[in-house]
C-alpha positions as CSV (number, residue, x, y, z in Angstrom):
1,M,0.0,0.0,0.0
2,I,1.2,3.5,-0.7
3,G,2.7,5.2,2.3
4,A,0.4,7.6,4.2
5,S,2.8,10.5,3.6
6,R,2.3,10.1,-0.2
7,L,-1.5,10.4,0.0
8,R,-2.9,13.6,-1.2
9,T,-5.1,14.3,1.8
10,R,-5.5,18.1,2.1
11,K,-4.6,19.6,5.4
12,G,-7.4,21.4,7.2
13,S,-10.1,19.2,5.7
14,G,-10.8,17.7,9.1
15,M,-11.3,14.3,7.4
16,Y,-7.9,12.8,7.2
17,Q,-8.9,9.1,7.3
18,T,-11.8,9.8,4.9
19,G,-9.4,11.6,2.6
20,R,-6.9,8.7,2.7
21,D,-9.7,6.2,2.0
22,R,-10.9,8.3,-0.9
23,V,-7.4,8.6,-2.4
24,I,-6.9,4.8,-2.1
25,Q,-10.3,4.3,-3.9
26,I,-9.2,6.6,-6.7
27,L,-5.8,5.0,-7.1
28,D,-7.2,1.5,-7.1
29,T,-9.8,2.5,-9.7
30,A,-7.2,4.2,-11.9
31,L,-5.0,1.2,-11.7
32,E,-7.9,-1.1,-12.7
33,I,-8.6,1.1,-15.7
34,L,-4.9,1.0,-16.8
35,I,-4.8,-2.7,-16.5
36,E,-8.1,-3.5,-18.2
37,D,-8.5,-0.7,-20.7
38,G,-5.1,1.0,-21.1
39,Y,-3.8,4.5,-20.6
40,Q,-6.1,6.0,-23.3
41,A,-9.1,5.1,-21.2
42,L,-7.7,6.8,-18.0
43,T,-9.4,10.2,-17.4
44,L,-10.4,11.9,-14.2
45,R,-14.0,11.8,-15.4
46,E,-13.9,8.0,-16.0
47,V,-12.3,7.4,-12.6
48,A,-15.1,9.5,-11.0
49,R,-17.7,7.5,-12.9
50,R,-16.4,4.1,-11.8
51,C,-16.0,5.3,-8.2
52,N,-19.6,6.6,-8.4
53,I,-18.5,10.0,-7.2
54,Q,-18.5,13.5,-8.6
55,I,-15.5,14.5,-10.7
56,G,-14.8,17.3,-8.3
57,A,-14.1,14.6,-5.6
58,V,-11.3,13.4,-7.9
59,S,-10.0,16.8,-9.1
60,Y,-9.9,17.8,-5.4
61,Y,-6.8,15.6,-5.1
62,Y,-5.6,15.3,-8.7
63,K,-5.6,18.3,-11.1
64,S,-4.6,16.3,-14.2
65,R,-4.2,12.7,-15.5
66,S,-0.4,13.1,-15.3
67,D,-0.7,14.0,-11.6
68,L,-2.8,11.0,-11.0
69,M,-0.5,8.7,-12.9
70,L,2.5,9.6,-10.7
71,D,0.6,8.5,-7.6
72,V,-0.7,5.3,-9.4
73,I,3.0,4.4,-10.2
74,N,4.0,5.0,-6.6
75,H,1.0,3.0,-5.4
76,V,2.3,0.1,-7.4
77,L,6.0,0.4,-6.8
78,V,6.1,0.8,-3.0
79,P,5.4,-3.0,-2.5
80,Y,8.2,-3.8,-4.9
81,A,10.6,-1.8,-2.8
82,D,9.4,-3.6,0.3
83,N,9.8,-7.0,-1.2
84,I,13.3,-6.2,-2.5
85,N,14.4,-4.9,0.9
86,S,13.0,-8.0,2.6
87,I,15.1,-10.3,0.4
88,L,18.2,-8.2,0.8
89,H,18.0,-8.3,4.6
90,E,17.1,-12.0,5.0
91,P,19.7,-13.1,7.6
92,D,19.8,-16.8,6.8
93,L,20.5,-16.6,3.1
94,T,23.8,-16.4,1.3
95,A,24.3,-13.7,-1.3
96,E,23.9,-16.3,-4.0
97,K,20.6,-17.5,-2.5
98,K,19.4,-13.9,-2.2
99,L,20.2,-13.3,-5.8
100,E,18.3,-16.5,-6.8
101,R,15.3,-15.5,-4.7
102,F,15.4,-12.0,-6.1
103,I,15.3,-13.3,-9.7
104,R,12.5,-15.8,-8.9
105,M,10.5,-13.0,-7.2
106,L,10.7,-10.8,-10.3
107,L,9.8,-13.6,-12.7
108,D,6.8,-14.6,-10.6
109,D,5.7,-11.0,-10.6
110,I,5.7,-10.7,-14.3
111,Q,3.1,-13.4,-14.5
112,T,0.6,-11.2,-12.7
113,K,-1.9,-9.4,-14.9
114,K,-1.0,-6.1,-13.2
115,T,2.6,-6.3,-14.2
116,T,2.2,-7.7,-17.7
117,R,-0.5,-5.1,-18.6
118,L,0.8,-2.1,-16.7
119,F,4.6,-2.0,-17.2
120,P,4.6,-2.0,-21.0
121,H,2.3,1.1,-20.7
122,L,4.8,2.7,-18.4
123,W,7.8,2.0,-20.6
124,V,6.0,3.7,-23.5
125,L,4.9,6.7,-21.4
126,A,8.5,7.1,-20.1
127,N,9.7,7.7,-23.6
128,H,7.6,10.9,-23.8
129,D,7.1,12.1,-20.2
130,P,10.4,12.9,-18.3
131,L,8.6,12.9,-14.9
132,I,7.0,9.5,-15.4
133,A,10.4,8.2,-16.7
134,K,12.1,9.4,-13.5
135,V,9.5,7.8,-11.2
136,V,9.5,4.5,-13.2
137,D,13.3,4.4,-13.2
138,S,13.4,4.7,-9.4
139,I,12.3,1.0,-9.1
140,Y,15.0,-0.1,-11.5
141,I,17.6,2.0,-9.6
142,L,16.6,0.1,-6.5
143,E,16.9,-3.2,-8.4
144,R,20.4,-2.3,-9.6
145,R,21.5,-1.1,-6.2
146,T,20.4,-4.4,-4.7
147,L,22.1,-6.4,-7.4
148,T,25.4,-4.6,-7.2
149,Q,25.4,-5.0,-3.5
150,L,24.9,-8.8,-3.9
151,F,27.5,-8.9,-6.7
152,A,30.1,-7.4,-4.5
153,E,29.7,-10.3,-2.1
154,I,29.4,-13.0,-4.8
155,N,32.2,-11.8,-7.1
156,P,34.5,-9.2,-5.5
157,M,36.9,-9.3,-8.5
158,L,34.6,-7.1,-10.5
159,S,35.0,-3.4,-10.4
160,A,32.2,-1.1,-9.4
161,Q,31.6,-0.1,-13.0
162,E,31.5,-3.8,-14.0
163,R,29.1,-4.7,-11.2
164,E,26.8,-1.8,-12.1
165,T,26.7,-2.7,-15.8
166,L,26.2,-6.4,-15.0
167,A,23.2,-5.3,-12.8
168,V,21.7,-3.5,-15.8
169,F,22.1,-6.7,-17.9
170,V,20.5,-9.0,-15.2
171,S,17.6,-6.5,-14.7
172,A,17.0,-6.2,-18.4
173,S,17.2,-9.9,-18.9
174,V,14.5,-10.5,-16.3
175,A,12.2,-7.7,-17.4
176,G,12.5,-8.8,-21.1
177,G,10.7,-12.0,-20.2
178,T,7.5,-10.1,-19.7
179,M,6.4,-10.4,-23.3
180,F,7.1,-14.1,-23.4
181,V,6.3,-15.6,-20.0
182,G,4.1,-12.9,-18.6
183,F,0.4,-13.1,-17.9
184,E,-1.4,-15.0,-20.7
185,K,1.7,-14.8,-22.9
186,P,2.7,-17.7,-25.2
187,W,5.2,-19.3,-22.9
188,S,3.6,-18.5,-19.6
189,T,3.0,-22.1,-18.7
190,E,6.7,-22.7,-19.0
191,L,7.6,-20.3,-16.1
192,P,9.0,-23.0,-13.8
193,L,11.4,-24.2,-16.4
194,Y,12.1,-20.7,-17.6
195,S,12.8,-19.6,-14.0
196,A,15.2,-22.5,-13.5
197,I,17.1,-21.7,-16.7
198,A,17.2,-18.0,-15.8
199,C,18.5,-18.6,-12.2
200,R,21.1,-21.1,-13.4
201,A,22.3,-18.8,-16.2
202,L,22.3,-15.5,-14.3
203,V,23.6,-16.7,-11.0
204,E,26.4,-18.7,-12.6
205,L,27.3,-15.7,-14.8
206,V,27.6,-13.5,-11.7
207,K,29.6,-16.1,-9.9
208,T,32.1,-16.9,-12.6
209,I,32.6,-13.9,-14.9
210,T,36.0,-12.2,-14.6
211,P,37.4,-8.9,-15.7
212,D,39.8,-10.8,-18.0
213,Q,36.9,-12.4,-19.7
214,L,35.2,-9.1,-20.2
215,R,38.4,-7.7,-21.7
216,A,38.6,-10.8,-24.0
217,Y,35.2,-9.8,-25.4
218,G,36.2,-6.2,-26.1
219,W,35.8,-4.3,-22.8
220,S,38.5,-1.8,-22.4
221,P,38.2,0.1,-19.1
222,E,41.0,2.5,-20.1
223,D,38.8,3.9,-23.0
C-alpha cells in the first residue's frame, strides 16, 4: 500500500482518514482502468464514474491525468521496494541464494496481470514524459542497487563499473521475459522451467565472470 505520507489528503479538511480512503479508492480504480482498458481510457471523469462520485471529488486531489499517474505508479512500486528490501535483509540466506530468490520473485511477478499489462504502458509513457520516466526508473535504480550489493559479495573481483553494468544486464534480462512468459503470454505455462534456466544462467554468470573475460570480449576500461 502506498505510504500515508504520499496520500494527497488536504490539510485542514478535518477528514484525514476519509481523505486517505478516498485517495486509495481513486488509485485502485485508476490502476484497474490502466490494467483492463489501457492508458487512453484513463481520465479523471472515468475514474469518478467508476467510483460513483462527482468529478470534483477526484480533481480535489488530482488536477490532471499526469498528476494521477504519478501516484498510481508509486501506489504500485512501493510494494516492490518492500519485497526487494525484505530479500536483501534476510539473515539466513547467502548472497547467491538472495540473488536467486530475487530473480524468482521478479519472474513470478511478471506473471501477474497487473505487471504484464501495466509496465509496458509505463515503458511507452516514459519515452515521452520525463517525470514518469524518473519515477519508473526509481524502481530499477533500487533493483540495480540491490544487485550490485549482492554482486560485491558474490564476485568481489569485479570493479564497481563492471558490477553496475552487469546489474543492468540482469535486470533487463528478467524484465524482457514479460512479453514471453508474462500473464497470458505464449510461454507463460513454462515459467517453472524458464525460471530454473534464468536462475542457473544468471547466478552462474555473476559467480564466474571475470574482468579478464570481459576484456577478451572487447571491454577496455581505459577507453
